[in-house]
C-alpha positions in Angstrom: -14.3 -8.0 35.5 -11.5 -10.9 34.9 -8.8 -8.3 34.1 -8.9 -6.8 37.6 -9.2 -3.6 36.4 -12.3 -1.4 38.0 -14.3 0.8 35.7 -12.7 3.8 36.4 -8.9 2.1 35.8 -10.3 1.0 32.1 -11.6 4.4 31.6 -8.2 6.0 32.3 -6.5 3.2 30.2 -8.4 4.2 27.6 -7.7 7.8 27.5 -3.8 7.3 28.2 -3.6 4.8 25.0 -5.8 7.1 23.2 -3.3 10.3 23.9 -0.8 8.0 22.8 -2.3 7.6 19.4 -3.1 11.3 18.7 -6.6 11.0 19.3 -6.9 13.8 21.9 -10.5 14.0 21.3 -11.7 10.8 23.3 -12.3 11.5 26.9 -13.7 8.5 28.7 -15.4 8.3 32.2 -17.1 5.4 34.6 -20.7 6.0 33.4 -19.5 5.7 30.0 -17.6 2.2 30.3 -20.8 1.3 32.3 -22.6 2.2 29.2 -20.2 -0.3 27.2 -21.1 -3.3 29.4 -24.5 -2.9 29.4 -24.5 -2.8 25.5 -23.7 0.7 23.8 -21.7 0.5 21.0 -18.4 2.9 21.1 -17.3 4.8 18.0 -13.7 4.0 16.9 -11.1 3.9 17.6 -11.9 2.9 20.9 -12.9 -0.7 19.8 -9.4 -1.4 18.6 -8.2 0.5 22.0 -9.7 -2.2 24.2 -8.9 -5.2 22.3 -5.5 -3.6 22.2 -5.4 -3.0 25.8 -7.2 -6.6 27.2 -4.7 -8.2 24.7 -1.7 -6.6 26.5 -3.7 -7.6 29.7 -3.9 -11.2 29.2 -1.0 -12.1 26.8 -2.8 -13.3 23.9 -5.2 -12.4 21.5 -8.3 -10.6 22.5 -10.4 -9.8 19.3 -12.8 -6.9 19.1 -15.7 -9.9 18.3 -14.4 -11.4 21.8 -15.3 -8.0 23.6 -19.0 -8.1 21.8 -18.4 -5.0 19.8 -18.4 -4.2 16.0 -15.4 -3.7 13.9 -15.3 -0.9 11.9 -14.0 -1.0 8.4 -10.1 -0.5 7.8 -8.5 -0.2 4.9 -5.5 -3.2 4.0 -2.9 -0.9 3.7 -3.6 0.4 7.1 -4.1 -2.3 9.6 -5.3 -5.5 7.3 -3.2 -8.6 6.3 -5.5 -9.6 3.5 -3.7 -7.3 0.8 -3.2 -8.2 -2.8 -0.5 -10.1 -3.7 0.4 -8.5 -6.8 3.9 -6.9 -7.0 3.2 -3.2 -7.6 0.7 -3.5 -4.7 3.8 -5.0 -2.5 5.7 -2.5 -2.9 3.1 0.5 -2.6 2.5 -1.1 0.9 5.8 -1.4 2.0 6.6 1.9 0.7 4.0 3.5 3.3 3.9 1.5 5.9 8.0 1.7 6.1 8.0 5.7 5.7 4.9 5.9 8.6 6.8 4.0 10.4 9.9 6.0 10.3 7.9 8.8 10.9 5.4 7.5 14.0 7.9 5.1 15.6 7.3 6.4 19.0 6.6 3.8 21.6 2.9 2.5 20.9 1.8 5.0 18.6 2.1 2.9 15.3 1.7 -0.2 16.9 -1.8 0.7 18.5 -2.7 2.1 15.5 -2.8 -1.0 14.3 -5.4 -4.4 15.1 -3.8 -7.8 15.6 -5.1 -10.8 13.3 -6.0 -14.2 14.4 -7.7 -17.7 13.6 -9.4 -17.7 10.1 -8.7 -13.6 9.3 -5.2 -14.6 9.6 -4.8 -18.1 8.1 -6.6 -17.7 5.2 -5.0 -14.8 3.4 -1.8 -16.6 4.4 -3.2 -19.6 2.5 -3.1 -17.8 -0.7 0.6 -18.0 -0.4 0.5 -21.0 -2.4 -1.8 -19.8 -5.1 0.2 -19.2 -8.8 0.4 -15.8 -9.3 -1.0 -14.6 -13.0 1.4 -13.9 -15.1 1.5 -10.3 -15.6 1.0 -8.3 -19.2 4.8 -7.2 -20.6 5.4 -3.4 -19.6 4.1 -1.3 -22.4 8.2 0.1 -23.7 8.5 4.0 -23.2 10.6 6.0 -24.5 14.2 6.5 -23.6 13.6 9.8 -22.3 10.8 9.3 -20.2 12.3 5.7 -18.5 14.2 6.4 -15.0 16.9 3.7 -15.0 18.8 3.0 -11.7 21.1 0.6 -13.4 21.9 -1.1 -10.6 25.5 -3.0 -11.1 26.1 -6.8 -10.1 28.2 -5.1 -6.9 25.5 -2.9 -6.0 22.8 -5.6 -5.6 25.5 -7.4 -3.7 26.5 -4.7 -0.9 22.7 -4.5 -0.7 22.2 -7.9 0.3 25.7 -8.1 2.3 23.7 -5.2 4.6 21.2 -7.0 5.1 23.3 -9.8 6.8 25.2 -6.7 8.6 21.5 -6.2 10.3 20.8 -9.4 11.0 24.1 -10.1 12.8 23.6 -7.2 14.9 20.0 -8.4 15.6 21.8 -11.7 16.9 24.3 -9.6 19.0 22.5 -6.6 20.3 18.3 -7.0 20.1 15.7 -5.5 17.8 15.9 -2.1 20.0 19.3 -1.2 19.0 19.2 -1.4 15.2 15.3 -1.3 14.4 14.9 1.9 12.5 18.0 1.6 10.4 16.8 -1.7 9.3 12.8 0.2 8.5 14.9 3.1 6.6 17.2 0.3 4.5 13.9 -1.3 3.7 12.5 1.9 2.3 15.4 2.6 -0.3 14.5 -1.3 -1.1 11.3 0.0 -1.9 12.5 3.0 -4.0 14.2 0.9 -5.8 11.5 -1.5 -6.6 9.5 1.4 -7.8 11.8 2.1 -11.0 12.2 0.0 -14.1 13.7 -3.0 -13.2 15.6 -5.9 -15.6 13.9 -9.3 -14.0 16.8 -10.5 -12.5 17.5 -7.1 -10.4 13.8 -7.4 -9.4 13.4 -10.7 -8.1 16.8 -9.9 -6.0 15.1 -6.6 -4.9 11.9 -8.2 -3.7 14.1 -11.1 -1.7 16.0 -8.2 -0.4 13.0 -6.7 0.3 11.3 -9.5 2.0 14.4 -10.4 4.4 14.5 -6.5 5.6 10.9 -6.8 6.3 10.9 -10.0 8.0 13.7 -8.8 10.1 11.6 -5.4 11.0 8.8 -7.2 12.1 11.3 -9.7 14.1 12.7 -6.5 15.5 9.3 -5.0 16.0 8.4 -8.4 17.8 11.7 -8.4 19.9 10.8 -4.9 21.3 7.2 -5.5 22.0 5.9 -4.0 19.1 3.3 -6.8 18.0 0.5 -5.7 15.5 3.9 -3.8 13.7 5.6 -7.1 14.2 2.2 -9.2 12.3 2.1 -6.4 9.6 5.7 -7.0 8.3 5.6 -10.5 8.2 2.7 -10.1 6.0 4.1 -7.5 4.0 7.5 -10.0 3.8 5.7 -13.0 2.9 4.2 -11.2 0.0 8.0 -9.7 -1.0 9.0 -13.4 -1.1 6.1 -14.3 -2.9 7.1 -11.8 -5.8 10.6 -13.4 -5.3 9.4 -16.7 -5.8 11.4 -17.8 -3.2 9.3 -20.3 -1.2 12.3 -21.4 1.5 12.2 -17.9 2.5 8.0 -17.6 2.7 8.3 -20.6 5.2 10.9 -19.0 7.4 8.5 -16.0 7.5 5.8 -18.3 8.2 8.0 -19.6 11.1 8.3 -16.4 12.4 4.6 -15.9 11.9 4.1 -18.9 14.2 6.6 -17.9 17.0 4.8 -14.7 17.1 1.4 -16.7 17.5 3.0 -18.8 20.3 4.2 -15.9 22.2 0.4 -14.4 21.9 -1.1 -17.6 23.4 -2.7 -18.7 19.9 -0.6 -22.5 19.1 -3.5 -23.3 16.9 -2.8 -20.5 14.9 1.0 -21.2 15.1 0.3 -24.8 14.0 -1.6 -24.0 10.6 1.5 -21.3 9.8 4.1 -23.7 10.3 2.0 -26.7 8.7 1.5 -23.9 5.7 5.3 -23.5 5.5 6.2 -26.9 5.4 3.4 -27.6 2.9 4.8 -24.8 0.9 8.9 -25.8 0.7 9.0 -29.4 1.0 10.5 -29.9 -2.3 12.7 -27.1 -2.0 13.6 -26.6 1.4 17.3 -27.5 2.8 17.4 -29.9 5.5 18.5 -27.0 7.5 15.6 -25.1 7.1 12.7 -28.3 7.3 14.5 -29.1 10.7 13.4 -25.3 12.0 9.8 -26.1 11.0 10.0 -29.1 13.0 11.1 -27.8 15.6 8.4 -24.8 15.5 5.9 -27.5 15.1 6.7 -29.1 18.2 6.6 -25.8 20.0 3.0 -25.3 18.8 2.4 -29.0 19.9 3.6 -28.2 22.9 1.2 -25.3 23.9 -1.8 -27.3 23.1 -0.5 -29.8 25.1 -0.1 -32.8 22.8 2.5 -34.5 24.5 2.9 -37.6 22.1 2.8 -35.2 18.5 5.4 -33.1 20.3 7.8 -35.3 20.6 7.5 -37.1 17.5 7.9 -33.3 16.0 11.0 -33.3 18.3 12.6 -36.8 16.9 11.6 -35.4 13.5 13.8 -32.2 13.8 16.9 -34.1 15.1 16.6 -36.6 12.6 16.2 -33.9 9.6 19.3 -31.8 11.4 21.4 -34.8 10.9 21.0 -34.6 7.4 22.6 -30.9 7.4 25.5 -30.0 4.8 25.1 -33.7 3.0 24.0 -32.5 0.3 27.2 -29.8 -0.3 24.4 -27.1 -1.2 24.8 -23.1 0.0 22.4 -22.1 2.4 21.1 -18.6 2.6 22.4 -16.2 5.4 18.6 -16.1 7.3 18.9 -19.9 7.9 22.1 -20.0 9.5 21.0 -18.9 12.9 19.6 -22.3 13.4 22.2 -23.8 15.0 22.6 -27.2 17.2 22.3 -24.8 20.1 19.2 -23.3 18.3 18.2 -26.8 17.8 18.6 -27.8 21.3 17.2 -24.9 23.0 13.5 -25.0 20.7 13.3 -28.9 21.7 14.2 -28.0 25.5 11.5 -25.0 25.2 9.1 -27.3 23.7 9.7 -30.0 26.8 9.2 -26.9 29.0 6.1 -25.7 27.8 4.6 -29.3 27.9 5.7 -29.6 31.8 3.5 -26.0 31.8 0.6 -26.9 30.1 0.6 -30.4 31.9 0.1 -28.5 35.3 3.8 -27.8 36.1 5.0 -31.5 35.4 8.5 -32.8 36.8 8.6 -35.7 34.6 8.7 -33.0 31.5 11.1 -30.5 33.0 13.3 -33.7 33.4 13.2 -34.1 29.7 13.7 -30.4 29.3 16.8 -30.0 31.7 19.7 -31.9 29.5 18.6 -30.5 26.2 18.4 -27.1 27.8 21.9 -27.6 29.5 23.4 -28.2 26.2 22.2 -25.5 24.4 23.5 -23.0 27.7 27.0 -24.7 27.1 26.8 -24.1 23.5 25.5 -20.6 23.6 27.5 -19.6 26.5 30.8 -20.1 23.5 28.9 -18.1 20.7 29.4 -14.2 21.1 27.2 -13.9 17.7 24.1 -14.6 19.5 23.8 -12.9 22.5 20.4 -12.8 22.6 19.6 -16.2 22.3 21.8 -17.2 25.2 20.4 -15.3 27.8 16.7 -16.7 26.3 18.0 -19.9 27.2 19.5 -19.5 30.6 16.3 -17.5 31.4 15.0 -21.1 30.1 16.8 -23.4 32.3 16.0 -21.4 35.2 12.3 -22.1 34.7 13.1 -25.4 34.4 15.1 -25.3 37.7 11.7 -23.7 39.2 9.6 -26.4 38.0 11.6 -29.2 39.9 11.3 -26.6 43.0 15.3 -25.7 42.9 15.2 -22.2 43.4 18.7 -21.5 44.0 19.7 -23.1 41.0 17.3 -21.1 39.1 18.6 -18.0 40.9 21.9 -18.8 39.5 21.1 -18.6 36.4 18.4 -16.0 36.0 21.8 -14.1 37.9 23.7 -14.7 34.7 20.8 -13.8 32.3 20.6 -10.4 34.1 24.2 -10.0 33.2 23.8 -10.3 29.7 20.2 -9.0 29.3 22.1 -5.7 30.5 24.0 -5.9 27.0 21.1 -6.7 25.0 18.6 -4.6 23.9 15.3 -6.8 23.6 12.0 -6.0 25.6 11.8 -9.9 25.2 14.4 -10.9 26.8 13.8 -8.2 30.0 10.1 -9.0 30.0 10.7 -13.4 30.4 13.7 -12.8 32.9 11.1 -10.3 35.3 8.2 -13.2 35.0 10.4 -16.1 36.0 12.0 -13.8 39.0 8.2 -12.8 39.8 7.5 -16.5 39.8 10.5 -17.3 41.8 9.6 -14.5 44.5 5.9 -15.7 44.5 6.6 -19.5 44.6 10.0 -19.3 46.9 9.7 -15.9 48.7 11.4 -17.0 51.8 14.8 -18.1 50.3 17.1 -15.8 50.4 18.8 -15.9 46.9 15.2 -15.4 45.1 15.0 -11.9 47.7 18.2 -10.9 46.7 18.1 -11.5 43.4 14.3 -9.6 42.8 16.3 -6.8 44.7 19.2 -6.7 42.0 16.9 -7.1 39.0 14.8 -4.0 40.3 17.8 -2.0 40.6 19.6 -3.4 37.3 16.7 -4.0 35.2 13.8 -0.7 35.5 11.0 -0.9 33.1 12.0 1.6 31.3 12.8 0.1 27.8 11.8 2.3 24.9 11.0 0.4 21.9 12.5 2.2 18.7 
C-alpha cells in the first residue's frame, strides 16, 4: 500500500481507532482487509475510520470516495457542513455540538466521529453565506406569565464580550490546549441565552459573541490537532456570524477555514474560501482585515505553485496594510492579532512555501529570509503572541535548511523548542518535530543537528493531549 502499512497493521489501526470511538464490536483482521481491497464494502463506521486514518497518514484530506467506498448518510447535526441557514437551527446545533464536545472531549473521540469535508461538499454550502436570509415572521406574543426573560443588561453583555477577548488573549499566549474546554463551556452558556426570548439588539450581540467563541473553539481545536472538530466549529461560527449580520467577522471565519485547508494540503479549497471571504466583505471590512485576506490568498497561491499570483497578493497585503488606521474607525478585537509582525510572518511563509513547491528553490528561500527575520524580531518583543513567535522561529529554521545552512537552522529550532515548552500547541510541536526530522535526514552528520535531535526527544516527547 502507498501508506506503507501492511494489511495486518491497517487492521490494527482500524481496531484501535474503533475502540477510541467506543465501537468495541469492531474486530478487523488481515483477511477482512484483503476483502476490502477486493471490493467488499465495509459497514459504518469503518469507511469513516479509514478516511481519518489515511488523511492523518498523508497529511491531506482522503475522502471516503477516494478510497473507492460509499459514504453512508449522516445527520448534518452530527457530521455535515451543509446545515440550515436559520437562527433557531444554528442555536440548536451550536448547543448540541458544544455539549457533546464537553461530554466527549477525550483525544480522538469526538474528532474521529466526524468526517472532514473538502472540495464542492465544503465550498458549495459555504457559498450560501452570501444568500440573503428571508425575514422571519414576528413571533406571536406570549402571556407575560409564560415568558422566561433573561433581562440581560448592557453590563452583562459587555462582560460576555470581554470574556471572549480574555480567552483570545490566553490562546495567543498559551496555545489552544490550555483553555479549549473553558471556551466551549462559555459557548454553550451563550447558546442557552439565545434559546430564551431576547430583544433584537441583544440577540445580535449574543450571535456575534457565539460566532467569535465558536471560531475560537475551532481555532483551538485546529491548534491541538482535532481537525474535524475544528471544521465543524468554523462552520457553525459562520452561521452565527450570518445571524448577527456581521460580514467582516464571517470573512475572518472563512480565513480560518482557509488556513486549515492549507494545513490539510487543499490549497484550491483554501483559495475558494478566501475569495468567498473577500467578495462577501469587500465593501465593509477594515484595511487590516482586507490585508489579512490578501496574505492568506498569497499562502494559497504559493501552495498551488503560482508564484506571480502569490507575489501580487503579497504586494496587495503590504499596500493595504499601509492604510491601517487611516480611517479612524475602531476595529474589532478578533482582527487586532494581525500586526506588522503577523503580516511579515504570513508573507515570509508564502515565499517559503513557494520554495518547497518549486523543489526547494534557494531563490524563493532567499526572498523569504529578510521578511521572516523581520517577523521573528517583531515577535520576540511581543509577550502576548508566543505561539506566533515559536511558529516563525520554526519557519526561519526551515528557510535556513532550504539554503543548506544547518547550523543556523538548529539555533533557531532550539529557540523555538524553549518557547514550545511553554505553549500548549500541538501545531507548534508538530512543525518543530518535522523541521528537526528534516534536518536529521539531510544533515545527520552535523554535530549541532545530532545534539538538537536528542534534546528534542528528551524535552518534547509526543505525549501532548488535546483537551
